[in-house]
C-alpha positions as CSV (number, residue, x, y, z in Angstrom):
1,M,0.0,-0.1,0.2
2,F,1.2,3.6,-0.9
3,M,0.9,6.7,1.0
4,L,1.4,10.1,0.2
5,V,0.7,12.0,4.0
6,I,1.0,16.1,4.0
7,I,0.9,16.8,7.4
8,N,-0.9,19.9,8.6
9,V,-0.2,20.5,12.7
10,F,-1.8,23.2,14.6
11,Y,-2.6,23.3,18.3
12,L,-5.9,23.9,20.1
13,I,-7.2,24.2,23.5
14,L,-7.0,20.0,22.8
15,R,-4.0,19.8,20.9
16,V,-4.9,18.1,18.1
17,T,-2.7,16.8,14.7
18,R,-4.8,17.1,11.5
19,I,-3.2,14.6,9.2
20,R,-4.4,14.5,5.5
21,C,-3.5,11.3,3.7
22,Q,-4.4,9.7,0.6
23,L,-4.3,5.9,0.1
24,S,-4.0,4.0,-2.4
25,G,-3.5,0.8,-2.8
26,Q,-3.8,-2.1,-5.7
27,V,-7.3,-1.3,-6.6
28,A,-6.5,2.2,-6.4
29,V,-3.3,1.8,-8.7
30,E,-5.1,-0.2,-11.1
31,N,-7.9,2.4,-11.4
32,F,-5.6,5.0,-12.3
33,S,-4.4,2.5,-14.7
34,T,-7.8,2.5,-16.5
35,A,-8.8,6.1,-16.1
36,F,-5.4,7.5,-17.8
37,D,-5.6,8.7,-21.0
38,S,-3.1,9.9,-22.6
39,N,-4.8,11.9,-25.3
40,S,-6.1,14.3,-22.8
41,V,-3.2,15.5,-22.1
42,I,-1.5,18.3,-24.2
43,I,1.5,17.9,-25.7
44,S,2.7,21.7,-27.4
45,N,6.2,23.0,-28.1
46,D,6.9,24.3,-24.6
47,I,8.4,21.3,-22.5
48,D,6.8,23.3,-19.5
49,S,3.6,23.5,-20.3
50,S,3.6,19.9,-21.2
51,V,4.7,19.0,-17.7
52,Q,2.4,20.9,-16.3
53,S,-0.3,19.7,-18.4
54,F,0.7,16.0,-17.4
55,N,0.5,17.2,-13.8
56,D,-2.5,18.4,-13.7
57,H,-4.0,15.1,-15.8
58,C,-2.0,12.8,-13.2
59,T,-3.8,15.0,-10.0
60,L,-7.3,15.4,-11.3
61,L,-7.3,11.3,-11.9
62,L,-5.6,10.5,-8.1
63,D,-7.9,13.1,-6.6
64,K,-10.8,10.5,-8.1
65,V,-9.2,7.4,-7.9
66,A,-8.0,7.8,-4.0
67,P,-9.4,11.3,-2.3
68,F,-7.4,12.6,0.6
69,K,-9.2,11.4,4.0
70,K,-9.1,14.1,6.9
71,R,-8.2,12.9,10.3
72,H,-7.5,14.2,13.8
73,I,-4.9,12.9,15.9
74,P,-4.3,14.0,19.3
75,V,-0.7,14.9,20.1
76,V,0.7,12.8,22.6
77,N,2.1,14.7,25.7
78,T,6.3,14.2,25.8
79,S,7.4,14.3,29.4
80,P,8.9,17.4,30.3
81,W,11.6,16.7,32.1
82,I,13.0,14.8,29.3
83,N,15.4,17.7,27.9
84,D,18.0,17.6,24.7
85,A,21.2,16.0,26.9
86,I,18.9,12.9,28.1
87,H,17.2,12.8,24.2
88,S,20.6,12.4,22.8
89,F,22.1,10.4,25.6
90,R,19.0,7.6,24.8
91,R,20.3,8.1,21.1
92,V,23.6,7.2,22.1
93,C,22.0,4.1,24.4
94,R,20.1,2.9,21.5
95,K,23.0,3.1,18.8
96,T,25.3,1.5,21.6
97,E,22.0,-1.6,21.3
98,R,22.4,-2.0,18.1
99,L,25.7,-2.7,18.5
100,W,25.6,-4.9,20.9
101,K,22.7,-7.0,19.1
102,S,25.0,-7.4,15.9
103,T,28.2,-8.7,18.2
104,W,27.1,-10.1,21.6
105,L,30.2,-9.2,22.7
106,Q,30.0,-8.9,26.7
107,V,32.0,-5.9,26.4
108,H,29.4,-4.1,24.6
109,Q,26.5,-5.6,26.5
110,L,28.5,-3.8,29.9
111,H,29.2,-0.6,28.1
112,L,25.4,-0.8,27.3
113,K,24.4,-1.3,30.8
114,E,26.9,1.2,32.3
115,L,25.2,3.8,29.5
116,L,22.0,2.9,30.7
117,S,22.2,2.8,34.1
118,D,23.6,6.8,34.2
119,L,20.5,7.6,31.6
120,H,18.1,6.4,34.6
121,E,20.1,8.5,36.6
122,M,20.2,12.0,34.4
123,I,16.5,10.9,34.2
124,K,16.1,10.9,37.9
125,E,17.7,14.0,38.2
126,A,15.7,15.8,35.9
127,R,12.4,14.8,37.5
128,A,13.4,15.8,41.1
């Protein structure tokens, strides 16, 4: 399934994110292929107008076959005590975890455990 997502974010009292997405599965692709008529595309000597005509035709067909659907998704509040230092340290922990999972060396596992304990201490200090 192909998905084209255009995100418009706006904050209200409830903090809601509006997402416009255009879903196109196999049926939509087949419908697009059958509905596409190359004769309706205006071909001229000017390449820009030809491309514009082709884009307009494809956009019109795509809107008919797979129209945009609007969804409202509530924004999940992140923890206010997570600052940039903790966020970047989490990245280091995840990177070290991926290294350990790829090598399964005990040295990497011990390093990961040390990093995780440091991360937990950082979070405790930030929450206090």
